[in-house]
C-alpha positions in Angstrom: 16.7 -36.8 4.3 15.5 -33.3 3.7 15.9 -30.5 6.2 12.5 -28.9 6.9 12.5 -25.2 7.8 9.3 -23.7 9.2 8.8 -20.0 8.9 5.9 -18.9 11.1 4.6 -16.0 13.1 0.9 -15.4 13.9 1.2 -11.7 12.9 0.9 -10.7 9.3 3.2 -8.1 7.7 6.5 -9.4 9.2 7.9 -10.5 5.9 7.6 -14.3 6.2 7.0 -14.9 2.5 9.8 -12.6 1.3 12.3 -14.0 3.8 11.3 -17.6 2.8 11.8 -16.8 -0.9 15.2 -15.2 -0.3 16.5 -18.0 1.9 15.3 -20.6 -0.6 16.9 -18.7 -3.5 20.2 -18.4 -1.6 20.4 -22.0 -0.6 19.3 -23.3 -4.0 22.6 -22.2 -5.4 24.2 -25.2 -3.7 21.4 -27.6 -3.0 17.9 -28.6 -4.1 15.2 -26.5 -2.4 11.4 -26.0 -2.4 9.0 -23.8 -0.7 5.6 -25.2 0.4 3.1 -22.4 0.4 0.6 -23.2 3.2 -0.8 -19.7 3.3 -4.4 -19.6 1.8 -3.6 -16.2 0.3 -1.0 -18.1 -1.8 1.3 -15.1 -2.2 4.3 -17.2 -3.1 2.3 -19.6 -5.3 1.3 -16.6 -7.4 5.0 -15.9 -8.3 6.2 -19.5 -8.7 7.1 -18.8 -12.4 9.6 -16.2 -11.2 11.5 -18.6 -9.0 14.8 -19.7 -10.4 16.6 -22.8 -9.1 13.9 -23.9 -6.7 10.3 -24.9 -6.7 7.3 -23.2 -5.1 4.5 -25.6 -4.3 1.0 -24.6 -3.3 0.5 -27.3 -0.7 -2.8 -28.7 0.4 -1.7 -32.2 1.2 -1.4 -33.9 4.6 1.4 -32.7 6.8 3.0 -36.2 7.2 3.3 -36.4 3.4 5.9 -33.6 3.4 8.4 -36.3 4.5 8.0 -37.8 1.0 9.2 -34.7 -0.9 12.6 -35.2 -2.5 14.6 -31.9 -1.8 17.6 -31.1 0.3 15.8 -28.2 1.9 12.0 -27.7 2.3 10.9 -24.2 3.4 7.3 -24.1 4.8 5.6 -20.7 4.6 2.7 -20.5 7.0 -0.3 -18.2 7.2 -0.4 -15.2 9.5 -2.4 -16.8 12.2 -2.1 -19.8 14.5 -3.6 -22.7 12.5 -4.5 -26.1 14.0 -1.7 -27.5 11.8 1.0 -25.5 13.6 1.9 -28.0 16.4 2.3 -30.8 13.9 4.4 -28.6 11.6 6.6 -27.6 14.6 7.2 -31.2 15.5 8.1 -32.0 11.8 10.5 -29.0 11.4 14.2 -29.3 11.8 14.3 -25.5 12.3 11.6 -23.0 13.2 12.2 -19.4 12.2 10.0 -16.6 13.6 10.6 -13.4 11.5 9.6 -10.3 13.4 9.7 -6.6 12.9 11.0 -4.4 15.7 7.6 -3.1 16.8 5.6 -3.2 20.0 2.7 -5.0 18.5 5.0 -7.6 16.9 6.6 -8.2 20.3 3.2 -8.7 21.9 2.0 -11.0 19.0 5.1 -13.2 19.1 4.3 -14.6 22.6 1.7 -17.2 21.4 4.0 -18.5 18.7 6.9 -18.9 21.2 4.6 -20.7 23.7 3.5 -23.2 21.0 7.2 -23.9 20.2 8.0 -24.3 23.9 5.0 -26.7 24.3 6.5 -28.9 21.6 10.0 -28.7 23.2 11.6 -27.2 20.1 13.2 -24.1 21.6 16.7 -25.3 20.7 15.6 -25.8 17.1 14.2 -22.3 16.7 15.3 -18.7 16.3 13.8 -15.3 16.0 15.0 -13.2 13.0 14.6 -9.5 13.1 13.3 -8.7 9.6 12.5 -5.4 7.8 14.5 -3.4 10.3 14.6 0.4 9.9 18.1 2.0 10.1 19.1 4.3 12.9 16.5 3.5 15.4 16.7 2.5 19.0 13.5 0.5 18.8 15.3 -2.6 17.7 17.3 -2.5 20.9 14.1 -1.9 23.0 12.4 -4.9 21.4 15.6 -7.1 21.9 15.4 -6.2 25.6 11.7 -7.0 25.6 12.4 -10.4 24.1 14.9 -11.4 26.8 12.0 -12.5 29.1 11.2 -15.3 26.7 14.8 -16.8 26.8 14.6 -17.6 23.1 17.4 -17.8 20.5 17.7 -14.7 18.3 19.7 -14.6 15.1 22.7 -12.3 15.1 21.9 -11.2 11.6 19.2 -8.5 11.2 17.6 -8.1 7.8 17.2 -4.4 6.9 14.2 -2.8 5.3 15.9 -2.5 1.9 14.1 -2.0 -1.4 16.2 -4.9 -2.7 14.4 -7.3 -0.4 11.0 -5.9 -1.3 11.7 -6.3 -5.0 13.5 -9.7 -4.7 10.4 -11.8 -5.3 9.8 -10.0 -8.7 13.4 -10.1 -9.8 14.5 -13.5 -8.5 16.6 -12.5 -5.5 18.9 -9.8 -4.1 22.1 -10.6 -6.1 22.3 -7.0 -7.5 22.5 -5.3 -4.1 25.7 -6.0 -2.2 24.4 -5.0 1.2 21.3 -7.1 0.9 23.2 -10.1 -0.4 25.7 -9.8 2.4 22.9 -9.8 5.0 21.3 -12.8 3.3 24.5 -14.7 3.1 25.2 -14.1 6.8 21.7 -15.2 7.7 21.9 -18.3 5.5 25.1 -19.3 7.3 23.3 -18.9 10.7 20.4 -21.0 9.4 22.7 -23.8 8.1 24.8 -23.7 11.3 21.6 -24.1 13.4 20.6 -27.1 11.2 23.9 -29.0 11.9 
């Protein structure tokens, strides 16, 4: 039975697609993986020929048909808005990841996504991941404090705003940058641990 990982946040520009690509790339080294691109912009579908070791599928099928796909891990990349499919996707998911930047607007926008997850009783199967974090700033700590009111799981690993992550979709991963690969490996371990 495949593990389904939903990557969602109603705000655009938080790095959902890049994070999805890198997690799928990292996990595909030891398991079969696919990304379902549900975003109408189709960002990941446009680079599917650059993916190595996993599939990228532009998905327009019915949500319940995802169960029939034969992969160990299925990553579901969602559009940057709250679609009417999201509650069904949340129920289907074994893990829900909310990538967010450390910004005031990102903190305000995350509330609706968290409420949807709480409404579906999936808090324990979810986590916020700080993504595209700027070095040497106290803003991340300020946002972490702001998130405490939601009482929601937060990943220990923060993904930095490194050029290696930005380029990763074009070059097939972050293997050539030790710092980026270490962050990705640590995050992958957290994701796998959460799925157990």
